[in-house]
N, C-alpha and C positions, 0 to 999 in steps of 0.2 A: 753435694758432699753436706752443704747445709742440713737439708733434708733427715742426713742419715745422724747429725748431733742432735738435730730437733726432737728426734725419735729416740733417740739414747739419754735424753731429758726428758721426755715425757713417760719414757718407762723407768728412772729413774724415782719418777713424783708418785709412780702408784705403787699401791702396799702392795700388791704381787708381784713388782720389782723387787721391792726391797725382801720379799720374802723368799722369791726365787733365789736372790745373792745370798742371802742367809743357810740356803739348803748348800746351795754351790759349795757356799765356805766348808760345813759342812762334813760334803762331800770329799773335797779335796784334805780336808786333815783326817779322815778316816783312809783313804787311799793312800798319805803320806805314811799314817800306820802300819797300813799292812805293808807295803813295802820294805819299811826300814824293820818290821816283826823277819820280813821273811827273808832279805837279807842277813840277820842276826843269825839267825839259825839254818841257815842253806847250807856252811855242811853236815848235819845233821840229820837234815832232812834228805841229802844225798847217801849218807850211809845209812839210812833206814831204806831209804828207796832202791839202792841197793841188795840189802839183807831181805827185802819182800821178795823182789825178782829172783833170788837165790832159791827163797824155801819154793816161790809156786813153779818153777821151773823144773824145781829135782824130786818135788811130792804131787806133782800134779799133771804130769806130763799126758799126753794123750797116746793111746794104743800102748803104752804098760803098765796095768795095775798093778799098785803096790797088792802084797797078802795081808790080810786081815789078820795078824794079832786072836790066837783063842786064850780062853782062860786058862791060865795053869799050866801053857805049854808055848 
């Protein structure tokens, strides 16, 4: 246990350890922001995903080609 505490102290004294800690804090903030954004717009995302799925299943089904409209008729 003492070896672990000593290695953590040595890691904290190094500049690389401080930089890594800053990057981890930044990563945590970014991750929290992404989670919050997805949570806030999840209802709209579900609606959009459902409408895209409906579009693709009705317009792009394999084996049943849709007729191509001709100009003027």
